[in-house]
C-alpha positions in Angstrom: -29.2 -25.0 65.7 -28.3 -27.4 62.9 -29.9 -27.3 59.5 -30.0 -30.5 57.5 -30.7 -30.9 53.8 -31.1 -34.3 52.2 -30.5 -34.8 48.5 -29.9 -37.5 46.0 -33.2 -39.3 46.0 -35.0 -40.3 42.9 -36.4 -43.1 40.8 -34.3 -46.2 40.3 -34.9 -49.7 39.1 -34.7 -52.8 41.3 -31.1 -53.8 41.8 -29.8 -50.3 41.2 -28.0 -47.9 43.4 -28.4 -44.4 44.8 -26.2 -42.2 47.1 -28.0 -39.9 49.4 -26.4 -36.9 51.0 -27.2 -35.1 54.2 -25.6 -31.6 54.2 -25.4 -29.7 57.5 -25.0 -26.1 58.4 -25.0 -24.2 61.6 -23.3 -25.5 64.7 -20.2 -27.6 64.7 -21.2 -30.6 62.6 -18.4 -32.9 63.7 -19.8 -33.2 67.3 -23.0 -34.8 66.1 -23.8 -38.4 65.4 -25.9 -38.8 62.3 -28.7 -41.3 61.7 -30.6 -42.1 58.6 -34.3 -43.1 58.8 -37.0 -43.8 56.3 -40.8 -43.8 56.2 -43.0 -45.5 53.7 -46.6 -44.5 53.2 -48.8 -45.9 56.0 -45.8 -47.1 57.9 -43.8 -46.0 60.9 -40.5 -44.3 60.6 -37.8 -47.0 60.4 -34.1 -46.9 61.4 -31.7 -47.3 58.5 -28.2 -46.7 59.8 -26.1 -44.3 61.9 -22.6 -43.1 62.2 -20.8 -41.7 65.3 -19.3 -38.2 65.3 -15.9 -39.4 64.2 -17.1 -42.2 61.9 -15.7 -44.9 64.2 -18.9 -46.5 65.0 -21.5 -47.7 62.5 -24.9 -49.4 63.0 -27.5 -50.6 60.5 -31.0 -51.8 60.5 -31.2 -55.6 59.8 -32.7 -55.3 56.4 -30.0 -52.9 55.3 -26.9 -54.8 56.4 -24.6 -55.6 53.5 -26.5 -53.3 51.1 -26.3 -49.8 52.7 -23.2 -48.0 53.8 -23.1 -44.8 55.9 -20.1 -42.5 55.7 -19.2 -38.9 56.6 -16.9 -36.2 55.5 -16.7 -33.7 58.4 -14.6 -31.3 56.3 -17.6 -31.0 54.0 -20.2 -31.2 56.7 -21.9 -34.0 54.9 -23.0 -37.5 55.6 -23.7 -40.1 52.9 -25.9 -43.1 52.5 -24.8 -45.4 49.8 -27.6 -47.8 48.8 -27.0 -50.8 46.6 -29.1 -53.7 45.5 -32.2 -51.7 46.0 -35.5 -53.4 46.4 -39.1 -52.2 45.9 -39.5 -52.3 49.7 -36.8 -49.7 50.0 -39.2 -47.1 48.6 -39.7 -44.4 51.2 -38.9 -40.9 52.2 -35.4 -40.9 53.7 -34.5 -38.5 56.5 -31.3 -37.7 58.3 -31.1 -36.8 61.9 -28.3 -35.1 63.9 -28.1 -35.8 67.6 -25.8 -35.0 70.5 -26.9 -35.3 74.0 -30.4 -33.9 74.2 -30.1 -32.0 71.0 -31.7 -33.5 67.9 -32.5 -32.1 64.4 -34.2 -33.5 61.3 -34.0 -32.7 57.7 -37.0 -32.5 55.4 -36.4 -35.8 53.7 -35.8 -37.0 50.1 -38.0 -39.4 48.2 -36.5 -42.7 47.0 -38.7 -44.8 44.6 -37.6 -48.2 43.5 -39.5 -49.6 40.5 -39.6 -53.3 39.5 
């Protein structure tokens, strides 16, 4: 089992920045790839970005490229999502997901609200 806790969400103005954290506990964190997803009211969950177990491979959703950066610190069992140049359409609940093979775990999410 892996327990994930997201934090760092909040209210920010358009053009501002936030850094979300996904802290993990439980089984060996470094073996898991981590993905970030988001879900706005009335919309499907959307892929934001992901990072491989060793940080060597990164992938982003099209609307996030150049604005969002995923990183990880395996010594701290934490993955980060740095979000810059935020837009109102980035408003959503942000979730992290740990996966390895057939295993997959979700956090409870953290709310990000971008006001214009």
